[in-house]
C-alpha positions as CSV (number, residue, x, y, z in Angstrom):
1,M,0.0,0.0,0.0
2,L,2.8,2.4,0.8
3,V,4.5,1.8,-2.6
4,K,1.2,2.7,-4.4
5,K,0.8,5.9,-2.5
6,G,4.5,6.8,-3.3
7,W,4.1,6.2,-7.0
8,F,0.8,8.2,-7.0
9,K,2.6,11.2,-5.5
10,V,5.4,10.9,-8.0
11,T,3.0,10.7,-10.9
12,V,0.9,13.6,-9.7
13,L,4.1,15.7,-9.2
14,G,5.3,14.7,-12.7
15,V,2.1,15.7,-14.3
16,F,2.1,19.0,-12.4
17,L,5.7,19.8,-13.5
18,A,5.0,18.8,-17.1
19,A,1.9,21.2,-17.1
20,L,4.1,24.0,-15.8
21,L,6.7,23.5,-18.4
22,L,4.2,23.3,-21.2
23,N,2.5,26.5,-20.0
24,A,5.9,28.3,-19.9
25,F,6.6,27.3,-23.5
26,M,3.1,28.4,-24.6
27,I,3.2,31.8,-22.9
28,A,6.7,32.8,-24.0
29,P,6.1,32.8,-27.8
30,A,2.8,34.6,-27.3
31,A,4.4,37.4,-25.4
32,H,7.2,37.6,-28.0
33,A,4.7,37.7,-30.9
34,K,2.7,40.4,-29.2
35,G,5.4,42.9,-30.2
36,G,6.1,44.5,-26.8
37,D,5.0,48.1,-26.7
38,A,3.5,48.3,-30.2
39,T,0.3,50.3,-30.9
40,R,-2.3,48.4,-32.9
41,I,-5.4,49.8,-34.5
42,A,-8.3,48.3,-36.5
43,L,-8.9,49.3,-40.1
44,K,-12.6,49.4,-41.2
45,G,-13.9,48.9,-44.7
46,S,-15.4,51.7,-46.8
47,A,-18.9,51.5,-48.2
48,P,-17.8,49.8,-51.5
49,Y,-15.7,47.3,-49.5
50,A,-17.8,46.9,-46.3
51,T,-16.6,43.4,-45.5
52,A,-12.9,44.3,-45.8
53,K,-11.1,44.9,-42.6
54,G,-7.5,45.1,-41.4
55,T,-5.0,46.1,-38.7
56,A,-2.1,48.5,-38.5
57,K,0.7,48.2,-36.0
58,Y,3.4,50.7,-35.1
59,K,6.4,50.1,-32.8
60,A,9.3,52.5,-32.0
61,E,11.9,51.1,-29.6
62,G,15.3,52.7,-29.3
63,G,16.4,53.5,-32.9
64,E,14.3,50.9,-34.5
65,R,10.8,51.6,-35.9
66,E,8.4,49.1,-37.4
67,F,5.1,49.5,-39.3
68,Q,2.8,46.7,-40.4
69,V,-0.5,46.8,-42.2
70,E,-2.7,43.8,-42.8
71,L,-5.8,43.4,-44.9
72,E,-8.4,40.6,-45.0
73,N,-11.9,39.8,-46.3
74,A,-11.2,41.6,-49.6
75,R,-11.7,38.8,-52.1
76,S,-13.2,41.1,-54.7
77,L,-9.7,42.7,-54.9
78,A,-7.8,39.4,-55.4
79,G,-4.8,39.9,-57.7
80,K,-5.0,43.7,-57.5
81,T,-2.2,46.0,-56.2
82,L,-3.2,48.2,-53.3
83,N,-1.4,51.3,-51.9
84,V,-0.9,52.1,-48.3
85,F,-0.9,55.7,-47.1
86,V,-0.1,57.3,-43.8
87,N,-1.2,60.9,-43.3
88,G,-1.7,61.2,-47.1
89,A,1.8,60.0,-48.0
90,K,2.3,56.7,-49.8
91,V,4.3,54.3,-47.7
92,G,4.2,51.2,-50.1
93,S,2.0,48.8,-51.8
94,F,1.1,45.1,-51.8
95,R,-0.8,42.6,-54.0
96,V,-4.0,41.0,-52.6
97,S,-4.0,37.2,-52.5
98,A,-6.6,34.9,-53.9
99,L,-8.0,34.7,-50.4
100,G,-8.5,38.5,-50.2
101,A,-5.6,39.2,-47.9
102,G,-2.5,41.3,-48.1
103,R,0.3,42.7,-45.9
104,L,2.9,45.4,-45.9
105,E,5.8,45.5,-43.5
106,R,8.4,48.2,-43.0
107,N,11.4,48.1,-40.6
108,S,14.0,50.7,-40.2
109,D,16.6,48.1,-39.1
110,L,16.3,46.7,-42.6
111,G,17.0,50.1,-44.2
112,Q,13.3,50.6,-45.1
113,A,11.5,53.9,-44.9
114,V,9.1,53.8,-41.9
115,P,6.6,56.6,-41.5
116,N,6.6,58.6,-38.2
117,I,3.3,57.8,-36.5
118,S,1.8,59.6,-33.6
119,A,-1.7,59.9,-32.0
120,G,-4.1,60.9,-34.7
121,S,-2.1,59.5,-37.6
122,R,-4.4,58.2,-40.3
123,V,-3.8,55.0,-42.2
124,Q,-5.6,54.3,-45.5
125,I,-5.4,51.4,-48.0
126,K,-6.6,52.4,-51.5
127,T,-6.8,50.9,-55.0
128,T,-4.4,52.2,-57.6
129,T,-7.3,54.4,-58.9
130,G,-7.7,56.0,-55.5
131,A,-10.8,54.2,-54.2
132,L,-10.6,53.8,-50.4
133,V,-10.7,50.2,-49.2
134,V,-10.1,50.5,-45.4
135,S,-8.9,53.2,-43.0
136,G,-8.3,54.0,-39.4
137,S,-6.5,56.3,-37.0
138,F,-3.9,55.8,-34.3
C-alpha cells in the first residue's frame, strides 16, 4: 500500500511539472509575438468594401521603428495591387492574395523607410485608382 501511494505522488508531481513546463513554452512565444509596446489599430472597410477589414501596427523602440499593415476579407480585390498611405503620404503597396488578404511591413533596421506615426495619424489602403478600401487612425 505504501508503494502505491508513493508512485501516485510521483505521478501527480510529474504531471504537475509537465503542465508548468508546457505552460511556460506556450506563454513565451505569445508574449514575444505580441510585439512588446506596439500600438495596434483596427482598419474598417469603406462602403464599397464593407466586408474588408484590417489592422495597422506601429512600434518604436530605441532607434528601430516598425510599421505593419494587414488586410483581409477583400476577395473582390484578389490579384490587385493596393497602396498604403499614412497621413496622405504613400508608404508602399502590396498585392491582394486569392483569399483576399495582403500585408505590408516596413522596418528601419532593414533600411526601409518607416513613417513617423503619432496619435491621430491616419492609415488608408486604397486601390491604384484611389478608391478607399479600409482606413483607421492611431
